[in-house]
N, C-alpha and C positions, 0 to 999 in steps of 0.2 A: 381425434382424441389423443392426448399426450401420453407419454410413457411414464411408468413408475420407476423410481430409483430406490433400490434397497442398499443401505449402507451398514455393513457389519463391522465388528471390532477387529477381526483378523481374517486372513485369506481362507483358513480352514472352515470358519463359520460361513463365510460367503459361499463356499462350495456346497455346504450342507443346505443352504437356502436354495441354491440353484437346483440341486437334486430334488428337493421337496416341491419346487414350483413346476418341475417337469417340462421346462422350456428347452428348445434347442438353442444352446448358447454358443456364441462365438467369442473366443478369448482375445482380449486386447491387453496392452500394457497397463496393468493396474485395475482392470475391470472386465466384466463379462457382459455381453449384450445379446438380446434376441429381438424379434420384431415388436415385442410388447413391453419389454422391461430391461433395465440395466441393474447390474449388481456390482458394487464396489466395496472397498474395505479400508479401514484404518490399519495401522500396524501398532496397536496399542495407542498410546498418546501421540498425537501429531502436534499438539500445541502445549506450551508450558508457560508458566509465569516468568516474566523477564527478571533477570538479575538486577540488583540495586544499581549497578553502574549504568543501566539503561535509563535511569532517572536523572543522571547527571554525573559529571566527572568527580564530584566530591564524594560520591558513594563508592568509588572503587577501592579506596583505602578504608581500613577499619579504624574509625576515630570516634571518640566520645561525642564530639560536637555534631556528628551527623545522627546521633541517637536521641530519642527513639525515632525509628524510621517508620512513618505512618502515612503512606501516600493517600491522597484523596481519591484517586482513581488508579486502578491497577493496570499494568501493561502486560501484554502477552506476545508471544512470538512463536514462529514455527520451529520445531526441533530440527536442527540441521540434518541429522541422519534420516529424517522422515520428509524432507522438503519435496522430494520427487513425487511421493505418493500424495502429499497434500495438494500439489499442483493438479494432479489427476482428479482428486476428489472435488476440489473447488470448481473446476470446469464442469464436472458432471452435475454438481448441485445447482449450478446456474445455467445449465443448458436450456434454451427456450422450449425444446420439445418435452422437457421433464416437468410435469405438473404436480406430481405427488411423490413425496419422499417418505419411505418407510424406515424408521430408525430401528436398527436391529443390533445395536451394540448390547453388551451384557445388561441384563435386566436388574439394575441396581443403581446405587448412587454413583459409583465410579463410572459405570458404563454411560449413565446419563451425562456425566460431566465431560466425558470424551467427546460425545457428539455435540453438546452445547458449545464447547470451545471451537470445534470445527465450523459450525454454522456461524458463529460469531465472527471468526476471522475470515470466513469465506464470503460473508455479507449476504447470506441467503434471504431473499425477499419474494413475496407473492407466490409462495408454494404451499400446497396442503401438506402438512407434516403429521405423520401418524406414528405412534409408539408401539412397537411389537414387543410384547411381554411374554416370554415363554419360560417353561421350567425344564425342558429337555430339548435335544436337537433331533428328535425323531421327526420323520416327515409329517406325521399326523399333528404333532404339537406345533410344528412350524406353521403349518397351514391354518391351524386353529388361531395361533397368535396373529397371523396376518388378517384373518377373517374378523377377529374381535379387536383389532388395533384401535386404540383411542387417539383422539387428537393430542398432539404433543403438549398442548397447553395444560392438559390434565395432570401433567407431571412437573409443572412449574415450581411447586414448592420443594419437590425433590431436587430439582436443579438448583434452587436457591441454597439448599443445605449443602449441596456438593461444592458450590462456589465458596460458601462460608468455611467449610472444612479446609479447603485449600488455602484460603486467606489466613485462617487461624494457624495452620502449620507454618506457613510462610512468615508471618509476622513474629510468631514466637521463636521460630528457628533463627531468623536473622537477628532480631533484637537481643534475645537472651544469649545466643551463642557469641555474638560480637561483644556484648557488654561484659560477660563473664570472662571471655578470653582476654580482653583488654585489662580487666581488673586483676585477674588471678593467673593468667597464662604464664607470665614470666616467673612467678614464684614457684609454680608447679614444675616448670621446665628445669629450674635450678635444682629443685629437690630430686627430680628424676634423672638429672645429669644429661639433659637433652638441650638442643639448640632452641627449641620452641615447643609450645604445647597449645593445641586448639581445643577448646571446650565445646563439645557438641551437645546441645540439649534440644529437647522437643516435647511437645505436650504429652505424647504417649510414651515415647522412648525413655524419657527420664523417669517417669513413674514406674515403668517396668524395671529399670535399673535399680530404683530404690527398693522395690520388693525383693529383688535378688540379694542386694547388699544387706538389707534388714534381716533377711532369713539367715544369711551367713553369720551375722553378728549375734543373732539369737543362739546359734549353735556354739559360737565361741564362749558366750556367757554361761552356757549350760553347765551345771555341775551334776555329775552322776550320783544318784542316791540309791543305795541298796535298800531293800526291804525284804521281809521274811513272812511267808504265808504258811499256814498250817492246813494239812489235808488229812482226812480220815479215809482209809481204804478197807473195803470188805475183802474177804478171801477171794483168791483167783478163780475158784470153781464157780461154775454157772454164770460167768461174766462178772468181772470186778466192777465195783462202783467206787468212784473217788469223789468225795465231796469236800468243799472248801469252807473253812471257818470264817464267820463274820462276827464282829462285835456288835450284835444287836442289843436292844434294850433288855436288861436282865443279866447280860454277860458280866463276868467279873472284870472285864476290861472295857466296858461300855464307856465311850467318850474319854478314854484314858489318854494322857499325853504321850504314852509309850507307842501309840499307834501311828503308823504312817498314813494309812487310810483304814476304813472299817474292816478291811480284810487283810491287813498286814502290819507287822511291827517294824519299828525303826532298828531294833537290835535283835540279833539272833538269840541272845540269852533270854529275852522276854518271851520269844516264841517257844523256847525250851521250857520255860515256867508254865506256859499254858498246857503243853503236852504232859508235864508232870502232874498237873491238876487233873487232866483227862484220864491219865493212866492209873488213877487210884481205883482199887478194886481188883477183882480177879479177871484174868484173860480167858477167853476173848471178851473184850469190852462190848457193851450193848448200846445200840443207838435206836431210839424210837422214831418211827415215821410220823412226824408232826403234821405233815401236809404233803399231798401228791396231786399234781395237776397233769392232765393229759389233754392235748388239743391238736387239731390239724391246722397247719398254717399254709397259706398260699403265698407263692412268690410269682408275681406277674411278670410277663416279658418286659424288658426295658423299653423306654421310648426309642424312637428311630434316631438315626444319626443326623446331627447337624455337623458343620465342619469342625467345630471345636472338639466335640466328642470323638469324631473320627480321628482327628490329629492326636488326641490323648491316647486312644487305643493303639494307634499305629506306632506311637513313641514307645508304648509299653510292650507291645507284642513284637513288632519288627525292628525296634530301636532305630527308627528313622526320624528325621527332623520334621517339624510342622511344614516347613517349606517343601520338603520332598513329598509329604502327604498331599498338600494342596496341588502340587504338580501332577501327581498320579490321579487325584480326583478330577482335575481338569481334563486329563487325558481320557478318563472313562466317560466323562460328559461329552467330549468332542467325538468319541467313537460311538456315541448314542447308547452306551451301556447303562449309564446312570443319569439321574436328573442333576439340575444345577447345583454345583458344590458350595458356592459362597452363601450359605444360608445359616441363619441363627435358629430356625424353627426345628423342632423335633417331632412334629406331628404332621398329619396330612390335612388337606383342605377337604371340605365336604364335596366339592365338585370332583376331585380326583378319586375320592372314596367310592363314588358311584361306578367308576370305570376300572377299579383296581383289579378286577378279575383278569383283565388283559395283561397286566404286569405279571401276575402270578402265572397265568397260562404260558407266557413266553418262557418262564423259567423251567417249564417241563422239558425244554430242549437243552437245558444246561445240566449235564449228568450229575455233578455233585449235589445239585439242589432238586433234581427232578422228582425223587420219591416224596420229598416234603411238599413240593409245589402241588403234585398230584393229590396228595392227601388233603391239603388245604382246600383244593377245589372240590373234592368229593365231600368233605365235611360241610362246605358251604358257609364257613365261619365269616368269610369276607362280606357276606350280605349284611351282617349286623355291625360291621366295623365302625360305621358312622356314629353309633351310639356309645362308643367307647372313648377312653381318654386319648386314644391315638389319632383322633380327628377333632380338630378345634380351630376354626377359622380365626378366633380371637387371638390366638397365639402365633399367627402368621403375619409377618409384615410384608416382605417382598416375595419370598418363596417358601414352599413347604419343605419337609425334610428330604434328605438324600436317600433315594430309593432306586432299585433297578428299574429300567424301563421295560424290561421283558424282551428286548431285542438282544440276542446273544451272538450274532454272526461274527462280531469282531473279537470274541473272547480268545480265540486261538492265536491271535497275534500279540497277546499281552506277554510282558515279561513275567517271571515268576513272582516278583514283588507286586506288580500291578494286579496280577491274578489273585494274590493273597488279599489285597485290599478290597478287590471286587467281591471276593467270597465273604468278607466281613459284612459288607453292605447287604449282600443277598441274605445271609443268615439272620441279621438283625431285622430285616424286612419280613421274612417268612415267619419269624418267631411270634409276631403280633397276631397271627392267625391261629395260634395254638393255645391250648388251655394253660393255666398257671401250673408251675411245679408244686407238688404237694409234699409237705414234710409232716412227719409225726414228731411232736415235741412232748417230752415228759420231764417235769421238774419236780424235784424232791427237796423237802426240808427235813433234816434229821436232828434229833435232840439228844445230847449227852449231858446229863445234869442240867445246868443252866445255860450251857453253850449250844449254839446251833450251827449246822453245816448245810451247805447248799450245793445242789448238783442239777445240771440241766443237760439233756441229751436230745439230739435231733437226728432223724433218719429220713432219707429221701424215699418216699413211697411211690410217687408217680412223676416221671420225668417231665411231662408236659412239653413246654417250649424248649426245655434244656436238651431234648433230643435233637433239635435243629442246631442248637448253638454249643453243644458240648465240647467241640474242638476249640472254642474260644474260652480263654481264661475268664472266669466270672469275677474273681476278686480284683478290685481295683487297688492299686498301691495306695496305702493311707497317706493323707496329706501331712499329718503330724505324727510324731513318735508317741508311743504309749508303753505302759508296762507290759502289755500283752505281747508286744513284739520281742522284748528281751527275755521274758520269763517263759514264753511258750505256752502260757495258760491264759484263759479268758478272764478278764477282770470282773465279769459279771456273775461269777459263781461257778467256774469250772465247766462251762458248757463244752460238750464234745460232740463231734459229728462222726459217729462210728462208721457210717457208710452202709451201703445196701447189703454187704456181706456179713455184717455183725448182727444177725437176727437173734442169736442166742441171748445176748444182753437185753434186747428189747422184749423178748418173750418173758424174761425174768421180770423186767420192769412192769410189764402189763399186769403181772400177777400181784404186785405189791399193793397193799391197801393201807390206809391211814390207821395207825395204831400198831402196825406190825413192828416187830423187833428184829433188827439186822445186826449180825455179828461184825465187829470191827477188828481186823487183823493187826493193823498197825497205824501209827500216825507218822506223817512226814513233814519236814520243814523244807520248803523250796525257796531258794533265793531268787529274787528278781532285781532288776535294775531299771531305773527310769532311763529313757533314751531321749536324745535331743530331737527337735523338730527335723523333719526330712528336708533335704535340699529340694528345690524345684527341679524336675526334669522338664524337657521341652514340652511334653504333653500336659503335665499338671500346670505348667506356667500358662499355657493357652487357656485352660479351664479357669485358672485364677483370674486371668484377664477378662474372660467372658462373664464371670460371676463376681465382678469387683464389688457389687452392691452388698454382698455377704460379708465383706470386710469392714463394713461401716457399723459402728456401735449404736449410733442414733437411729432409733426405730423409724421415726417419721421420715428422715432423710433416706434411710435404706429402702423404704417402700417407694419413695419418689423415683429413685433411680434403679428400681428392682430389675427392670428389663434392659438396663444399659450396662455395658461393660467398658473396659479400656480398649480403645481401638474398635475395629469391626472385624467380622469374620474374614474379610478379604485382605486385611492389613496386618493381622497379628503375627503371622509367620514372618512377614517382611520386617517387622520391628525387631524380632529376635535376631534375624539375620544381620540387620544393620548394627545392632549392639555388638555382635560377634565380630563383624568386619571392622568396626571401630576399635576393637580390642578393649572394650569395656567389660565384656564378660567372656568366659571360656565355655565351650560346649564340648563335653566328652562324647566323641562320635560313637563309642561302643555302648555307653550307658545312657546317653542323652541327658546327663546331669549338668545343670547350669551353676557356675560359680563366678563371682566377680573377679576382675583383675585389680591390681593395685591402682591403676589409673581410674578404673571404674569406681573404686571406693573413694578416691580423692575427689572425683567429680561429685559423688554423692554428698560428701561433706561440704563442698563448695555450694552446692544448690541448697542444702539444708540450712546453711547460714546466710543465704541471700534470697532465694526464691522458693521457700519451703513448700508452698502449695503445689509446686510441680511434682513433688514426691507423693502426694496424697491420692490414693485410689478414688476416694470419694469425690475429690475436686475434679479429677480427670474425667471420671464417669459423668459428672454433672455437665461438663461441656458436651459430651455425647448426647445426654438427655436434652440439652438445649437445641441441638441440631434436629433431634426427633420432634421437638416442639415446632420448629420451623416447618418441617415436612407436614405436620398436622395442622399448620396454620394458626397455632396458638401464640407464636412469637414471630414478629416481622424480621426481615433481614436487617433493617435499620436498627432495630432494638438490639439484635444480636451483635452487630458490628460496634455499636456504642459501648456495650459491655466489654467486648474484646479489646478494642483500642484503649479503653480506660485501664484495663488490667495490664496490658503490655506496657503502656506508658508508666504506670505506677511502679512496677518492679524494675523496669529498665532504669528509671531515674534513681531508684533505691540502690541499685548496684553502682551506678555512677557516683553516688554520694558516699559509698562505703569505703573504709580504709582499715580493713580487718584482716589483711593478709597474714600478719604475724600470729593472730589467734588460731589460724588454721594449721600452723606448723606442727603443734603437738598432735593434732588429729592425723596428719599425714604420717608422723612418726609411729603413732600407735598402730595404724593400719599396716605399715611397712614391716612390722615385726612378724607378720604371718606370711611373708613372701621371701623366697631366697633371693640373694642379690642379683643373680642372673635373670630372675623374673621381673626385676624392677626396670631394667633397661629396655629400650625399644617399645615402650608402651604408649607413645603418643598416638592417639586415635585420629582418624580423619574427622574433620569438623562437619557439622551439619551443613556447612557451606562448601564442602568439597573434599577432595583428596587431601592428604597432609600438606598443609601450606604454611609458609612463614606467617608470623603474626603481622596483622595489618596488610593482608593481601586481598586480592579479589576473590569473589565467590565463584565456584566452578560447578556447583551442583545445586539441586533444590534443597529446601529446608527439611529438617527432621520432622517426623510426626510427633 
């Protein structure tokens, strides 16, 4: 009987498999071996797509006559720095005594691609190949993955999508970057006062740049508008009530052009006229209770973390970049503390839900979470979790949400930052086994003559899951600005959240009945100001990339790509990092706020005037949807490639035929007004084809996404 070979993505994962398999292993250069099995590893990617010059001498230089570059078959080569390990892996894959290969690279499209390239270049034949698909690196999960490993052929469509994604980035990066640089690079360099300028574009990268530039220009175009709101206040005794006026039907100002909105005036003098109208008669003025509503509201625990949500919260709470968050999440995964991080799902699978008590039980040994984990077990709420929204197999593609494994032995070795991220994951997980938070809401409508005032109050009555998560800030930073942020008041009618200590006001409110008369001590005018849209921070940008479908106005198209974003969970942080390294955007390390550079804005204008679809979130997400269709078998590789090559050829030829450099100059000048002279120099980014290079030089790195 032959030996089994296990091939992992990196040495640390190989070691985890060795531990789980429980064999006495002997260490060799690049692999481990026992009497029954061999374990080896890649070091990330061992194989890469060859640069254009591998296709012929003519492609070394950047020239229009070699574009569009659309090879009939693609060439691959061993990455020089990984050649030693590839030699080891190739020999092991083809050893006569190895009859079964277990593929243990990361369970996802990129991990699949890593192995498929290796087997392709190693020439693997006549071996049984099985795919190990796991959600964590605990011994139990590894052994389950091996036990249930399917034949590699079951993942052929995933492999097809992986190859297509790479070809897509390669063809768009090479053709569009070369064509745009040849057409516009010189004029951009002259404007920037530089010797050369390489224009780096990519399917995902350029779309994200476009979102950041568009948001910055929205902010510049924004004009602050003041508005004036009127409030009625009862006496301070027994808990003051403040209610906000609205111009409802019957009001003297109903649908008046003097209104900013139904609850505010454009001019302060008009707000003053309303108060003069209200102040007629003797003081204290009277307000009748036209309506009062009391109800109990539930706030359910949030869904579990996927990578995008975790990156967003870590950006907001810890002020770290998505790239740092992914690195920490990977560390937690490799230390067997949490499940696989590169996931888009925010729910559990039905299978894991049946065994979830093990994860909870393990957390009873983690002091910060122990009381909550013990209470969850005692309540037995985990038994019904499969019937809740937190379990849904239909919402899972590759992996379920990020949760703690329950193994806590490695916690003590974590840095303070990694410990903080781990605690976020633990609290989010335990929260779903707790009841909703309960709020008491009381809403009032007061009438003074023909005018009506509105007030709404909310009091937390039962913490529920908030007891587990109260150390985590609940409010997310709003994506866009609003009057509420500037005025300090709610635009929906003066809702206040008095908190658990303000029982006096609520006791008074509980006694009020419809038809009661309340005294009004005074009226106030409060000035508010509209605020511009918020700049993206690194976390909100990741969420915007994930939820690109929400940016699409066409309802039918939005539904078609509802589950597709820009990029994937494993690549989004890398995209932001590349934009920053290329100096197309700036990332404020303290606030994590993203802003474009002058170079980034110029590239945005170039693309807008030449390959405009690259800037469209809808169009970019549709490519990702197409790859999903390949995985699902709805679209063949040939059909996808035909669409891709047609698109690349069309826009490459369009750029070749263009002669509109002069029309872009006013756009450059307009953008430059917002940058200091010293910020305009030194802004030439590295091309998608490498480190900063002179125009018409060879490519030194892979294409942009």
